Chimera marker file (.cmm) of the C-alpha trace (Angstrom):
<marker_set name="trace">
<marker id="1" x="67.857" y="-12.578" z="39.194" r="1" g="1" b="0" radius="0.5"/>
<marker id="2" x="72.019" y="-13.055" z="40.279" r="1" g="1" b="0" radius="0.5"/>
<marker id="3" x="72.463" y="-16.864" z="41.628" r="1" g="1" b="0" radius="0.5"/>
<marker id="4" x="75.558" y="-15.974" z="43.331" r="1" g="1" b="0" radius="0.5"/>
<marker id="5" x="74.958" y="-12.717" z="45.179" r="1" g="1" b="0" radius="0.5"/>
<marker id="6" x="77.891" y="-12.873" z="47.470" r="1" g="1" b="0" radius="0.5"/>
<marker id="7" x="80.498" y="-13.706" z="44.071" r="1" g="1" b="0" radius="0.5"/>
<marker id="8" x="78.965" y="-11.036" z="42.505" r="1" g="1" b="0" radius="0.5"/>
<marker id="9" x="79.618" y="-8.688" z="45.169" r="1" g="1" b="0" radius="0.5"/>
<marker id="10" x="83.198" y="-9.789" z="45.766" r="1" g="1" b="0" radius="0.5"/>
<marker id="11" x="84.133" y="-9.414" z="41.905" r="1" g="1" b="0" radius="0.5"/>
<marker id="12" x="82.594" y="-5.912" z="41.708" r="1" g="1" b="0" radius="0.5"/>
<marker id="13" x="85.095" y="-4.868" z="44.885" r="1" g="1" b="0" radius="0.5"/>
<marker id="14" x="88.263" y="-7.236" z="43.588" r="1" g="1" b="0" radius="0.5"/>
<marker id="15" x="87.317" y="-5.099" z="39.999" r="1" g="1" b="0" radius="0.5"/>
<marker id="16" x="87.362" y="-1.310" z="41.849" r="1" g="1" b="0" radius="0.5"/>
<marker id="17" x="90.693" y="-2.214" z="43.686" r="1" g="1" b="0" radius="0.5"/>
<marker id="18" x="92.223" y="-3.364" z="40.565" r="1" g="1" b="0" radius="0.5"/>
<marker id="19" x="90.969" y="-0.375" z="38.810" r="1" g="1" b="0" radius="0.5"/>
<marker id="20" x="89.985" y="2.297" z="41.126" r="1" g="1" b="0" radius="0.5"/>
<marker id="21" x="86.795" y="3.647" z="42.310" r="1" g="1" b="0" radius="0.5"/>
<marker id="22" x="85.190" y="5.783" z="39.327" r="1" g="1" b="0" radius="0.5"/>
<marker id="23" x="81.864" y="5.618" z="38.235" r="1" g="1" b="0" radius="0.5"/>
<marker id="24" x="82.196" y="3.959" z="35.198" r="1" g="1" b="0" radius="0.5"/>
<marker id="25" x="84.236" y="1.454" z="36.857" r="1" g="1" b="0" radius="0.5"/>
<marker id="26" x="81.628" y="0.496" z="39.473" r="1" g="1" b="0" radius="0.5"/>
<marker id="27" x="79.360" y="0.079" z="36.205" r="1" g="1" b="0" radius="0.5"/>
<marker id="28" x="81.095" y="-2.031" z="34.298" r="1" g="1" b="0" radius="0.5"/>
<marker id="29" x="82.208" y="-4.065" z="37.247" r="1" g="1" b="0" radius="0.5"/>
<marker id="30" x="78.620" y="-4.607" z="37.882" r="1" g="1" b="0" radius="0.5"/>
<marker id="31" x="77.853" y="-5.776" z="34.325" r="1" g="1" b="0" radius="0.5"/>
<marker id="32" x="81.048" y="-7.852" z="34.388" r="1" g="1" b="0" radius="0.5"/>
<marker id="33" x="80.086" y="-9.820" z="37.637" r="1" g="1" b="0" radius="0.5"/>
<marker id="34" x="76.669" y="-10.180" z="36.346" r="1" g="1" b="0" radius="0.5"/>
<marker id="35" x="77.268" y="-12.217" z="33.473" r="1" g="1" b="0" radius="0.5"/>
<marker id="36" x="80.372" y="-13.994" z="35.640" r="1" g="1" b="0" radius="0.5"/>
<marker id="37" x="77.879" y="-15.409" z="38.092" r="1" g="1" b="0" radius="0.5"/>
<marker id="38" x="75.974" y="-16.594" z="35.311" r="1" g="1" b="0" radius="0.5"/>
<marker id="39" x="78.799" y="-18.052" z="33.565" r="1" g="1" b="0" radius="0.5"/>
<marker id="40" x="79.404" y="-19.850" z="36.854" r="1" g="1" b="0" radius="0.5"/>
<marker id="41" x="75.478" y="-20.860" z="37.366" r="1" g="1" b="0" radius="0.5"/>
<marker id="42" x="76.022" y="-22.640" z="33.904" r="1" g="1" b="0" radius="0.5"/>
<marker id="43" x="78.731" y="-24.457" z="35.007" r="1" g="1" b="0" radius="0.5"/>
<marker id="44" x="76.870" y="-25.963" z="38.064" r="1" g="1" b="0" radius="0.5"/>
<marker id="45" x="76.644" y="-30.067" z="38.078" r="1" g="1" b="0" radius="0.5"/>
<marker id="46" x="73.651" y="-31.165" z="38.377" r="1" g="1" b="0" radius="0.5"/>
<marker id="47" x="73.169" y="-32.635" z="42.443" r="1" g="1" b="0" radius="0.5"/>
<marker id="48" x="73.933" y="-36.497" z="42.183" r="1" g="1" b="0" radius="0.5"/>
<marker id="49" x="70.785" y="-38.912" z="42.954" r="1" g="1" b="0" radius="0.5"/>
<marker id="50" x="71.537" y="-41.512" z="45.575" r="1" g="1" b="0" radius="0.5"/>
<marker id="51" x="69.220" y="-44.476" z="45.071" r="1" g="1" b="0" radius="0.5"/>
<marker id="52" x="70.863" y="-46.484" z="47.194" r="1" g="1" b="0" radius="0.5"/>
<marker id="53" x="73.071" y="-44.582" z="49.632" r="1" g="1" b="0" radius="0.5"/>
<marker id="54" x="73.453" y="-47.299" z="51.766" r="1" g="1" b="0" radius="0.5"/>
<marker id="55" x="75.663" y="-49.423" z="49.495" r="1" g="1" b="0" radius="0.5"/>
<marker id="56" x="78.406" y="-46.533" z="49.816" r="1" g="1" b="0" radius="0.5"/>
<marker id="57" x="80.452" y="-47.999" z="52.670" r="1" g="1" b="0" radius="0.5"/>
<marker id="58" x="80.384" y="-51.724" z="50.343" r="1" g="1" b="0" radius="0.5"/>
<marker id="59" x="81.882" y="-49.748" z="47.648" r="1" g="1" b="0" radius="0.5"/>
<marker id="60" x="84.296" y="-47.804" z="49.723" r="1" g="1" b="0" radius="0.5"/>
<marker id="61" x="85.147" y="-51.191" z="51.525" r="1" g="1" b="0" radius="0.5"/>
<marker id="62" x="85.935" y="-52.779" z="48.185" r="1" g="1" b="0" radius="0.5"/>
<marker id="63" x="88.087" y="-50.239" z="46.778" r="1" g="1" b="0" radius="0.5"/>
<marker id="64" x="90.216" y="-49.883" z="49.997" r="1" g="1" b="0" radius="0.5"/>
<marker id="65" x="90.710" y="-53.512" z="49.698" r="1" g="1" b="0" radius="0.5"/>
<marker id="66" x="91.267" y="-53.324" z="46.106" r="1" g="1" b="0" radius="0.5"/>
<marker id="67" x="94.047" y="-49.949" z="46.434" r="1" g="1" b="0" radius="0.5"/>
<marker id="68" x="96.209" y="-52.150" z="49.282" r="1" g="1" b="0" radius="0.5"/>
<marker id="69" x="96.134" y="-55.454" z="46.839" r="1" g="1" b="0" radius="0.5"/>
<marker id="70" x="97.480" y="-53.254" z="43.925" r="1" g="1" b="0" radius="0.5"/>
<marker id="71" x="99.954" y="-51.111" z="46.173" r="1" g="1" b="0" radius="0.5"/>
<marker id="72" x="100.888" y="-55.046" z="46.965" r="1" g="1" b="0" radius="0.5"/>
<marker id="73" x="101.337" y="-55.983" z="43.518" r="1" g="1" b="0" radius="0.5"/>
<marker id="74" x="102.737" y="-52.686" z="42.073" r="1" g="1" b="0" radius="0.5"/>
<marker id="75" x="105.601" y="-53.041" z="45.253" r="1" g="1" b="0" radius="0.5"/>
<marker id="76" x="106.958" y="-56.556" z="44.115" r="1" g="1" b="0" radius="0.5"/>
<marker id="77" x="107.165" y="-55.257" z="40.308" r="1" g="1" b="0" radius="0.5"/>
<marker id="78" x="109.160" y="-52.756" z="41.391" r="1" g="1" b="0" radius="0.5"/>
<marker id="79" x="111.110" y="-55.133" z="43.622" r="1" g="1" b="0" radius="0.5"/>
<marker id="80" x="111.724" y="-57.647" z="41.075" r="1" g="1" b="0" radius="0.5"/>
<marker id="81" x="112.865" y="-54.699" z="38.778" r="1" g="1" b="0" radius="0.5"/>
<marker id="82" x="113.854" y="-55.560" z="35.223" r="1" g="1" b="0" radius="0.5"/>
<marker id="83" x="113.744" y="-59.401" z="35.944" r="1" g="1" b="0" radius="0.5"/>
<marker id="84" x="109.923" y="-58.781" z="36.239" r="1" g="1" b="0" radius="0.5"/>
<marker id="85" x="108.447" y="-60.130" z="33.475" r="1" g="1" b="0" radius="0.5"/>
<marker id="86" x="104.795" y="-57.785" z="33.045" r="1" g="1" b="0" radius="0.5"/>
<marker id="87" x="102.909" y="-56.320" z="30.235" r="1" g="1" b="0" radius="0.5"/>
<marker id="88" x="101.887" y="-53.202" z="30.428" r="1" g="1" b="0" radius="0.5"/>
<marker id="89" x="99.221" y="-52.081" z="27.973" r="1" g="1" b="0" radius="0.5"/>
<marker id="90" x="95.929" y="-49.981" z="27.027" r="1" g="1" b="0" radius="0.5"/>
<marker id="91" x="92.651" y="-51.977" z="26.839" r="1" g="1" b="0" radius="0.5"/>
<marker id="92" x="89.132" y="-50.364" z="25.964" r="1" g="1" b="0" radius="0.5"/>
<marker id="93" x="86.595" y="-50.977" z="28.488" r="1" g="1" b="0" radius="0.5"/>
<marker id="94" x="82.554" y="-50.272" z="27.351" r="1" g="1" b="0" radius="0.5"/>
<marker id="95" x="80.391" y="-48.792" z="30.007" r="1" g="1" b="0" radius="0.5"/>
<marker id="96" x="76.617" y="-49.230" z="30.810" r="1" g="1" b="0" radius="0.5"/>
<marker id="97" x="77.545" y="-46.164" z="33.570" r="1" g="1" b="0" radius="0.5"/>
<marker id="98" x="75.404" y="-43.203" z="32.200" r="1" g="1" b="0" radius="0.5"/>
<marker id="99" x="75.341" y="-41.322" z="35.352" r="1" g="1" b="0" radius="0.5"/>
<marker id="100" x="78.035" y="-38.236" z="35.218" r="1" g="1" b="0" radius="0.5"/>
<marker id="101" x="78.666" y="-38.497" z="38.701" r="1" g="1" b="0" radius="0.5"/>
<marker id="102" x="78.972" y="-42.122" z="38.815" r="1" g="1" b="0" radius="0.5"/>
<marker id="103" x="81.309" y="-42.420" z="35.595" r="1" g="1" b="0" radius="0.5"/>
<marker id="104" x="83.549" y="-39.444" z="37.898" r="1" g="1" b="0" radius="0.5"/>
<marker id="105" x="83.606" y="-41.792" z="40.958" r="1" g="1" b="0" radius="0.5"/>
<marker id="106" x="84.922" y="-44.656" z="38.617" r="1" g="1" b="0" radius="0.5"/>
<marker id="107" x="87.132" y="-42.590" z="37.212" r="1" g="1" b="0" radius="0.5"/>
<marker id="108" x="88.580" y="-41.805" z="40.397" r="1" g="1" b="0" radius="0.5"/>
<marker id="109" x="88.616" y="-45.288" z="41.497" r="1" g="1" b="0" radius="0.5"/>
<marker id="110" x="90.418" y="-46.719" z="38.202" r="1" g="1" b="0" radius="0.5"/>
<marker id="111" x="93.182" y="-43.880" z="38.788" r="1" g="1" b="0" radius="0.5"/>
<marker id="112" x="93.119" y="-44.059" z="42.752" r="1" g="1" b="0" radius="0.5"/>
<marker id="113" x="94.320" y="-48.005" z="42.545" r="1" g="1" b="0" radius="0.5"/>
<marker id="114" x="97.859" y="-48.134" z="41.857" r="1" g="1" b="0" radius="0.5"/>
<marker id="115" x="99.252" y="-50.099" z="38.166" r="1" g="1" b="0" radius="0.5"/>
<marker id="116" x="95.747" y="-48.502" z="36.253" r="1" g="1" b="0" radius="0.5"/>
<marker id="117" x="95.099" y="-44.846" z="34.730" r="1" g="1" b="0" radius="0.5"/>
<marker id="118" x="91.925" y="-43.930" z="33.456" r="1" g="1" b="0" radius="0.5"/>
<marker id="119" x="93.058" y="-42.048" z="30.114" r="1" g="1" b="0" radius="0.5"/>
<marker id="120" x="89.880" y="-41.452" z="28.188" r="1" g="1" b="0" radius="0.5"/>
<marker id="121" x="85.961" y="-41.492" z="27.945" r="1" g="1" b="0" radius="0.5"/>
<marker id="122" x="84.458" y="-41.883" z="24.674" r="1" g="1" b="0" radius="0.5"/>
<marker id="123" x="80.927" y="-40.889" z="25.448" r="1" g="1" b="0" radius="0.5"/>
<marker id="124" x="79.454" y="-41.667" z="22.036" r="1" g="1" b="0" radius="0.5"/>
<marker id="125" x="80.636" y="-45.824" z="22.102" r="1" g="1" b="0" radius="0.5"/>
<marker id="126" x="80.622" y="-45.153" z="25.995" r="1" g="1" b="0" radius="0.5"/>
<marker id="127" x="84.031" y="-46.780" z="26.386" r="1" g="1" b="0" radius="0.5"/>
<marker id="128" x="86.902" y="-45.781" z="28.270" r="1" g="1" b="0" radius="0.5"/>
<marker id="129" x="90.506" y="-46.544" z="27.754" r="1" g="1" b="0" radius="0.5"/>
<marker id="130" x="92.598" y="-47.275" z="30.639" r="1" g="1" b="0" radius="0.5"/>
<marker id="131" x="96.179" y="-48.177" z="30.881" r="1" g="1" b="0" radius="0.5"/>
<marker id="132" x="97.244" y="-51.058" z="33.315" r="1" g="1" b="0" radius="0.5"/>
<marker id="133" x="101.009" y="-51.953" z="34.484" r="1" g="1" b="0" radius="0.5"/>
<marker id="134" x="100.546" y="-55.535" z="34.595" r="1" g="1" b="0" radius="0.5"/>
<marker id="135" x="98.323" y="-56.635" z="31.612" r="1" g="1" b="0" radius="0.5"/>
<marker id="136" x="98.069" y="-60.365" z="32.086" r="1" g="1" b="0" radius="0.5"/>
<marker id="137" x="94.256" y="-61.135" z="30.719" r="1" g="1" b="0" radius="0.5"/>
<marker id="138" x="92.410" y="-58.178" z="29.465" r="1" g="1" b="0" radius="0.5"/>
<marker id="139" x="88.728" y="-60.043" z="30.166" r="1" g="1" b="0" radius="0.5"/>
<marker id="140" x="89.748" y="-60.713" z="33.458" r="1" g="1" b="0" radius="0.5"/>
<marker id="141" x="90.311" y="-56.801" z="33.714" r="1" g="1" b="0" radius="0.5"/>
<marker id="142" x="86.815" y="-55.975" z="31.941" r="1" g="1" b="0" radius="0.5"/>
<marker id="143" x="84.967" y="-58.397" z="34.132" r="1" g="1" b="0" radius="0.5"/>
<marker id="144" x="86.844" y="-56.787" z="37.460" r="1" g="1" b="0" radius="0.5"/>
<marker id="145" x="85.754" y="-52.982" z="35.897" r="1" g="1" b="0" radius="0.5"/>
<marker id="146" x="81.960" y="-54.047" z="35.018" r="1" g="1" b="0" radius="0.5"/>
<marker id="147" x="81.371" y="-56.211" z="37.729" r="1" g="1" b="0" radius="0.5"/>
<marker id="148" x="83.469" y="-54.961" z="40.832" r="1" g="1" b="0" radius="0.5"/>
<marker id="149" x="82.988" y="-51.485" z="40.286" r="1" g="1" b="0" radius="0.5"/>
<marker id="150" x="80.043" y="-50.498" z="37.609" r="1" g="1" b="0" radius="0.5"/>
<marker id="151" x="77.597" y="-52.664" z="38.701" r="1" g="1" b="0" radius="0.5"/>
<marker id="152" x="77.729" y="-51.431" z="42.039" r="1" g="1" b="0" radius="0.5"/>
<marker id="153" x="77.972" y="-47.560" z="41.165" r="1" g="1" b="0" radius="0.5"/>
<marker id="154" x="74.969" y="-48.320" z="39.083" r="1" g="1" b="0" radius="0.5"/>
<marker id="155" x="73.019" y="-49.364" z="41.638" r="1" g="1" b="0" radius="0.5"/>
<marker id="156" x="73.959" y="-46.592" z="43.762" r="1" g="1" b="0" radius="0.5"/>
<marker id="157" x="73.421" y="-43.806" z="41.308" r="1" g="1" b="0" radius="0.5"/>
<marker id="158" x="70.885" y="-45.133" z="38.536" r="1" g="1" b="0" radius="0.5"/>
<link id1="1" id2="2" r="1" g="1" b="0" radius="0.2"/>
<link id1="2" id2="3" r="1" g="1" b="0" radius="0.2"/>
<link id1="3" id2="4" r="1" g="1" b="0" radius="0.2"/>
<link id1="4" id2="5" r="1" g="1" b="0" radius="0.2"/>
<link id1="5" id2="6" r="1" g="1" b="0" radius="0.2"/>
<link id1="6" id2="7" r="1" g="1" b="0" radius="0.2"/>
<link id1="7" id2="8" r="1" g="1" b="0" radius="0.2"/>
<link id1="8" id2="9" r="1" g="1" b="0" radius="0.2"/>
<link id1="9" id2="10" r="1" g="1" b="0" radius="0.2"/>
<link id1="10" id2="11" r="1" g="1" b="0" radius="0.2"/>
<link id1="11" id2="12" r="1" g="1" b="0" radius="0.2"/>
<link id1="12" id2="13" r="1" g="1" b="0" radius="0.2"/>
<link id1="13" id2="14" r="1" g="1" b="0" radius="0.2"/>
<link id1="14" id2="15" r="1" g="1" b="0" radius="0.2"/>
<link id1="15" id2="16" r="1" g="1" b="0" radius="0.2"/>
<link id1="16" id2="17" r="1" g="1" b="0" radius="0.2"/>
<link id1="17" id2="18" r="1" g="1" b="0" radius="0.2"/>
<link id1="18" id2="19" r="1" g="1" b="0" radius="0.2"/>
<link id1="19" id2="20" r="1" g="1" b="0" radius="0.2"/>
<link id1="20" id2="21" r="1" g="1" b="0" radius="0.2"/>
<link id1="21" id2="22" r="1" g="1" b="0" radius="0.2"/>
<link id1="22" id2="23" r="1" g="1" b="0" radius="0.2"/>
<link id1="23" id2="24" r="1" g="1" b="0" radius="0.2"/>
<link id1="24" id2="25" r="1" g="1" b="0" radius="0.2"/>
<link id1="25" id2="26" r="1" g="1" b="0" radius="0.2"/>
<link id1="26" id2="27" r="1" g="1" b="0" radius="0.2"/>
<link id1="27" id2="28" r="1" g="1" b="0" radius="0.2"/>
<link id1="28" id2="29" r="1" g="1" b="0" radius="0.2"/>
<link id1="29" id2="30" r="1" g="1" b="0" radius="0.2"/>
<link id1="30" id2="31" r="1" g="1" b="0" radius="0.2"/>
<link id1="31" id2="32" r="1" g="1" b="0" radius="0.2"/>
<link id1="32" id2="33" r="1" g="1" b="0" radius="0.2"/>
<link id1="33" id2="34" r="1" g="1" b="0" radius="0.2"/>
<link id1="34" id2="35" r="1" g="1" b="0" radius="0.2"/>
<link id1="35" id2="36" r="1" g="1" b="0" radius="0.2"/>
<link id1="36" id2="37" r="1" g="1" b="0" radius="0.2"/>
<link id1="37" id2="38" r="1" g="1" b="0" radius="0.2"/>
<link id1="38" id2="39" r="1" g="1" b="0" radius="0.2"/>
<link id1="39" id2="40" r="1" g="1" b="0" radius="0.2"/>
<link id1="40" id2="41" r="1" g="1" b="0" radius="0.2"/>
<link id1="41" id2="42" r="1" g="1" b="0" radius="0.2"/>
<link id1="42" id2="43" r="1" g="1" b="0" radius="0.2"/>
<link id1="43" id2="44" r="1" g="1" b="0" radius="0.2"/>
<link id1="44" id2="45" r="1" g="1" b="0" radius="0.2"/>
<link id1="45" id2="46" r="1" g="1" b="0" radius="0.2"/>
<link id1="46" id2="47" r="1" g="1" b="0" radius="0.2"/>
<link id1="47" id2="48" r="1" g="1" b="0" radius="0.2"/>
<link id1="48" id2="49" r="1" g="1" b="0" radius="0.2"/>
<link id1="49" id2="50" r="1" g="1" b="0" radius="0.2"/>
<link id1="50" id2="51" r="1" g="1" b="0" radius="0.2"/>
<link id1="51" id2="52" r="1" g="1" b="0" radius="0.2"/>
<link id1="52" id2="53" r="1" g="1" b="0" radius="0.2"/>
<link id1="53" id2="54" r="1" g="1" b="0" radius="0.2"/>
<link id1="54" id2="55" r="1" g="1" b="0" radius="0.2"/>
<link id1="55" id2="56" r="1" g="1" b="0" radius="0.2"/>
<link id1="56" id2="57" r="1" g="1" b="0" radius="0.2"/>
<link id1="57" id2="58" r="1" g="1" b="0" radius="0.2"/>
<link id1="58" id2="59" r="1" g="1" b="0" radius="0.2"/>
<link id1="59" id2="60" r="1" g="1" b="0" radius="0.2"/>
<link id1="60" id2="61" r="1" g="1" b="0" radius="0.2"/>
<link id1="61" id2="62" r="1" g="1" b="0" radius="0.2"/>
<link id1="62" id2="63" r="1" g="1" b="0" radius="0.2"/>
<link id1="63" id2="64" r="1" g="1" b="0" radius="0.2"/>
<link id1="64" id2="65" r="1" g="1" b="0" radius="0.2"/>
<link id1="65" id2="66" r="1" g="1" b="0" radius="0.2"/>
<link id1="66" id2="67" r="1" g="1" b="0" radius="0.2"/>
<link id1="67" id2="68" r="1" g="1" b="0" radius="0.2"/>
<link id1="68" id2="69" r="1" g="1" b="0" radius="0.2"/>
<link id1="69" id2="70" r="1" g="1" b="0" radius="0.2"/>
<link id1="70" id2="71" r="1" g="1" b="0" radius="0.2"/>
<link id1="71" id2="72" r="1" g="1" b="0" radius="0.2"/>
<link id1="72" id2="73" r="1" g="1" b="0" radius="0.2"/>
<link id1="73" id2="74" r="1" g="1" b="0" radius="0.2"/>
<link id1="74" id2="75" r="1" g="1" b="0" radius="0.2"/>
<link id1="75" id2="76" r="1" g="1" b="0" radius="0.2"/>
<link id1="76" id2="77" r="1" g="1" b="0" radius="0.2"/>
<link id1="77" id2="78" r="1" g="1" b="0" radius="0.2"/>
<link id1="78" id2="79" r="1" g="1" b="0" radius="0.2"/>
<link id1="79" id2="80" r="1" g="1" b="0" radius="0.2"/>
<link id1="80" id2="81" r="1" g="1" b="0" radius="0.2"/>
<link id1="81" id2="82" r="1" g="1" b="0" radius="0.2"/>
<link id1="82" id2="83" r="1" g="1" b="0" radius="0.2"/>
<link id1="83" id2="84" r="1" g="1" b="0" radius="0.2"/>
<link id1="84" id2="85" r="1" g="1" b="0" radius="0.2"/>
<link id1="85" id2="86" r="1" g="1" b="0" radius="0.2"/>
<link id1="86" id2="87" r="1" g="1" b="0" radius="0.2"/>
<link id1="87" id2="88" r="1" g="1" b="0" radius="0.2"/>
<link id1="88" id2="89" r="1" g="1" b="0" radius="0.2"/>
<link id1="89" id2="90" r="1" g="1" b="0" radius="0.2"/>
<link id1="90" id2="91" r="1" g="1" b="0" radius="0.2"/>
<link id1="91" id2="92" r="1" g="1" b="0" radius="0.2"/>
<link id1="92" id2="93" r="1" g="1" b="0" radius="0.2"/>
<link id1="93" id2="94" r="1" g="1" b="0" radius="0.2"/>
<link id1="94" id2="95" r="1" g="1" b="0" radius="0.2"/>
<link id1="95" id2="96" r="1" g="1" b="0" radius="0.2"/>
<link id1="96" id2="97" r="1" g="1" b="0" radius="0.2"/>
<link id1="97" id2="98" r="1" g="1" b="0" radius="0.2"/>
<link id1="98" id2="99" r="1" g="1" b="0" radius="0.2"/>
<link id1="99" id2="100" r="1" g="1" b="0" radius="0.2"/>
<link id1="100" id2="101" r="1" g="1" b="0" radius="0.2"/>
<link id1="101" id2="102" r="1" g="1" b="0" radius="0.2"/>
<link id1="102" id2="103" r="1" g="1" b="0" radius="0.2"/>
<link id1="103" id2="104" r="1" g="1" b="0" radius="0.2"/>
<link id1="104" id2="105" r="1" g="1" b="0" radius="0.2"/>
<link id1="105" id2="106" r="1" g="1" b="0" radius="0.2"/>
<link id1="106" id2="107" r="1" g="1" b="0" radius="0.2"/>
<link id1="107" id2="108" r="1" g="1" b="0" radius="0.2"/>
<link id1="108" id2="109" r="1" g="1" b="0" radius="0.2"/>
<link id1="109" id2="110" r="1" g="1" b="0" radius="0.2"/>
<link id1="110" id2="111" r="1" g="1" b="0" radius="0.2"/>
<link id1="111" id2="112" r="1" g="1" b="0" radius="0.2"/>
<link id1="112" id2="113" r="1" g="1" b="0" radius="0.2"/>
<link id1="113" id2="114" r="1" g="1" b="0" radius="0.2"/>
<link id1="114" id2="115" r="1" g="1" b="0" radius="0.2"/>
<link id1="115" id2="116" r="1" g="1" b="0" radius="0.2"/>
<link id1="116" id2="117" r="1" g="1" b="0" radius="0.2"/>
<link id1="117" id2="118" r="1" g="1" b="0" radius="0.2"/>
<link id1="118" id2="119" r="1" g="1" b="0" radius="0.2"/>
<link id1="119" id2="120" r="1" g="1" b="0" radius="0.2"/>
<link id1="120" id2="121" r="1" g="1" b="0" radius="0.2"/>
<link id1="121" id2="122" r="1" g="1" b="0" radius="0.2"/>
<link id1="122" id2="123" r="1" g="1" b="0" radius="0.2"/>
<link id1="123" id2="124" r="1" g="1" b="0" radius="0.2"/>
<link id1="124" id2="125" r="1" g="1" b="0" radius="0.2"/>
<link id1="125" id2="126" r="1" g="1" b="0" radius="0.2"/>
<link id1="126" id2="127" r="1" g="1" b="0" radius="0.2"/>
<link id1="127" id2="128" r="1" g="1" b="0" radius="0.2"/>
<link id1="128" id2="129" r="1" g="1" b="0" radius="0.2"/>
<link id1="129" id2="130" r="1" g="1" b="0" radius="0.2"/>
<link id1="130" id2="131" r="1" g="1" b="0" radius="0.2"/>
<link id1="131" id2="132" r="1" g="1" b="0" radius="0.2"/>
<link id1="132" id2="133" r="1" g="1" b="0" radius="0.2"/>
<link id1="133" id2="134" r="1" g="1" b="0" radius="0.2"/>
<link id1="134" id2="135" r="1" g="1" b="0" radius="0.2"/>
<link id1="135" id2="136" r="1" g="1" b="0" radius="0.2"/>
<link id1="136" id2="137" r="1" g="1" b="0" radius="0.2"/>
<link id1="137" id2="138" r="1" g="1" b="0" radius="0.2"/>
<link id1="138" id2="139" r="1" g="1" b="0" radius="0.2"/>
<link id1="139" id2="140" r="1" g="1" b="0" radius="0.2"/>
<link id1="140" id2="141" r="1" g="1" b="0" radius="0.2"/>
<link id1="141" id2="142" r="1" g="1" b="0" radius="0.2"/>
<link id1="142" id2="143" r="1" g="1" b="0" radius="0.2"/>
<link id1="143" id2="144" r="1" g="1" b="0" radius="0.2"/>
<link id1="144" id2="145" r="1" g="1" b="0" radius="0.2"/>
<link id1="145" id2="146" r="1" g="1" b="0" radius="0.2"/>
<link id1="146" id2="147" r="1" g="1" b="0" radius="0.2"/>
<link id1="147" id2="148" r="1" g="1" b="0" radius="0.2"/>
<link id1="148" id2="149" r="1" g="1" b="0" radius="0.2"/>
<link id1="149" id2="150" r="1" g="1" b="0" radius="0.2"/>
<link id1="150" id2="151" r="1" g="1" b="0" radius="0.2"/>
<link id1="151" id2="152" r="1" g="1" b="0" radius="0.2"/>
<link id1="152" id2="153" r="1" g="1" b="0" radius="0.2"/>
<link id1="153" id2="154" r="1" g="1" b="0" radius="0.2"/>
<link id1="154" id2="155" r="1" g="1" b="0" radius="0.2"/>
<link id1="155" id2="156" r="1" g="1" b="0" radius="0.2"/>
<link id1="156" id2="157" r="1" g="1" b="0" radius="0.2"/>
<link id1="157" id2="158" r="1" g="1" b="0" radius="0.2"/>
</marker_set>
């Protein structure tokens, strides 16, 4: 009946500690804790299915390499200062990924890579809006995200 009995008991104790112990507060605290426990259970994400978990080290290696490479590129832009001729901009990348966990991992990868930021995912058109600090060629960035990350994530998760 209760998906998280320890959470419910803790909430009842917290309710009683904040409001004082009376029979009415005990009953009301129990009712609130049951509904809160059901609410938390409804928010619980589905367990991710890793079809090819052995590809995770390869993905981690690629991501770490790209993070180091991007750190160097961003540092060189910052060192050059105003003389740097870089063009930052926004771009939209169409995605084939549908697995929510894979999309979350891709958003972490893009955002943790210096010089890029995942801004918005449109689930209807399955596109992501990304900001790139040094946006030289949009197609090159699309190919990087789709070929380097999305393809591997689709193998791992879908």
